[in-house]
N, C-alpha and C positions, 0 to 999 in steps of 0.2 A: 828585483824589478818584477812588476806584475807581468803575467803572461799575456801577450797580445798577439793579434793576428794582423798582418800587414795587408791593407786593402789592395787587391790586384788592380793594376792600371787598366786592364780591359774592362773591369767592372765599374770604373769611375770615369770613363771617357765621356765627355759631354759632346754632343753633336748639334750642329745648327739645323733647325727645321727650315726647309726651303732655303738652303744656304745661298747667300749672295756675297759678293766681294765686300759689301759694306758692313757685314755682321761678324762679330768675333767668334772664333771657334776655340773652345777650351781643350787643352791637352796637357799631359804631364809636363812640368817645367823641365827644361834642359839644364844639361849641364847644372867702441861705445864708451860711451862714458857712463858714469853712475856709481853707486856704492859698490865696494868690493864684494864678491860672492863669498858665501860660506863654504866651508869644507875644502879649502885650498890644499893642494898637494905640495910636496917639497919642490916640485918643478914650477910651482906658481900657477898651475892650472886647477880648475875646479874639479874636485874628486868625482869620479863616476858614481852615480847613485844619489847625488846631491839633489835635494828638493828645494826649489826656490819659489818665491812669489813673483807674480807679474810685476815688472819694473826693476827686478834685480838683474845684475850683470854676472854672467859666467865667463871665465876664461877657458877656452876649449882648444884642444889639439885635434887635428883632423888630417887624414892622409887621402886626398881626393885622387891621387895617382901614385904609382910606386916611387916616382922620383920627385914628388911634391909633398912637402910637410907644411901644413898650414897651422897658424895660431890665430885664433879669433877672440875678440871680446864680443859677446853675444847677449843682447838684452831683448826679451819679449816684452814689449811695452803694453799692449792692450789687445784684447780679443773682443770683437764686436759681432753679434749675430747679424748676418746680412738679410736684406729684404729679398724675398723670392722674386719680386718684380724687377729687381736689378738685372735678373738673368732672362728677361723677356726675349724670346727668339731662340733661346737655348732649351733643348729638351733632353731629359735624362734618358740614357740608353740602358734598358734592362734593369740591372740591380741598383742603379742610381735613383730610381723612382722614389720620391719622398726624402731624398738626401737633404741634409740641413747645412746650408753654407755659412761660412764665417770669414770675416776679414781680420787678419792678424797683423799688427804693426810690429816690426822687428828692426832694431838698430844693430848694425854690424861694423866692427872696426878690425882692420887687418893689423894684427900685432906681430906678424911674422915677416920673413924675408921674401917669400914667394908671391908673385903676382897671381891673384886668384880671379882675374877677370873672366866673366861669363859663366862662372860655376854656380851651382845651386847648393846652398848649405843644407846638410841632412837634418832638417827640422820637420817634425811631423805633428799632426794633431791626433791625440789619443782620444777616442770617444768613449761613451759610457758602456759600449759593448766590448771594450778593450781592443778595438781595432785601431791600427795606425794608418793615417792617410797622408800622402805627400802633398805639397803645394801644387796648384794648377796654374799653367801659363796660358796665354792667349795669342793666337796667330795675328789678331788685329787688336788695336788698343781697346782696352776695357775700362771705361771711364771711372767707375766706382773704385777700382782697385787694380793697378797695373799687373801685379803678381809676376814679377820678372826676376831672373837670377841676378847675381852681382853685376855691377857695371862692366863694360868690356875691358876697361883697365881698372884694376883694384890692387894697388901696390901698398907697401908698408905705410902705416899711418892713415890710410884712406878710411873714411867713415861714410856709411850710407844708411838711410832709413827706407825700408821697403814695406809696402802693404802686400800681403800674400793672401791668396784665396785657398781655403781648405774646406773639405766636405766631411761631415759626419754621416755615417751610413744611415739608411732608412731606419727609423725607430730609435735612433740614438742621438746623443747631444755631445757637445764639447765637454771634455773632462780635464785635459791637461795638454800643454805643449811639451814636446819631447825632442831633445837633441840626442840622436842615436847614430853615431858614425859607422859602427860595425856591430854585428849581432853578438860578438863575444865580449862586449863591454856593457856594463850597466848604463842606462840612460840618465841624462840630467833632465829634470822636469821643472816646468813652471806651472803653478796653479793659481787660480783666482777667478772671481766672477766675470762671466762674459757680460758686456753691456748690451742693452737692447738696441734695436735699430733706431737710428736718429738721435740716440742719446750719447753715443760715443764721440770722442774727439771734439766736444763742444768748445768753441773758441780756439781750436787748434787748426793748423793748416790742412787743406784738402788733401785727400789721398791721390788726387790726379797727378800724373807724372811720376809717381813713385813706382 
């Protein structure tokens, strides 16, 4: 796996300028179907280090807590460069000046026994500076892309499609999406071209409510 740096949360926090109750405040997020993935292990999961294309499905194991073993089918559907005007009213704090935002559509199916409600999947955007950035959540509804963790109840067999907001650091751009549950394992990556603003999801449902 390529050497990467994890973007620190304090460097990526977005603050509302002249904050009011009607404006969203961005903060680190809390807490499928499709063709089978390549590089499957004997356990039926996608091998660490596997490189996939956007639209491919990975079967991944993840331990969000010591007593919780998760099994997911995870598909990164599409990466779309966001319009900066979507974030009107939000100002970058410090190191986020010039950051490049993206909307990422992800489909997740719970293939295990544990209820994973309210958890955030360890999916990151790797940018061209080799930094990893986590998804961002919003205290208030953000219409272009809700960027929320899994639903409050997410039991075996449940499927959800989420739009997540990611930021590439200033001077960099999207390079790949990365599932990386622990630092001692190689990541699973998805690569493919990001679509331009207003050209993604043509004829497909709105991101609103996701």
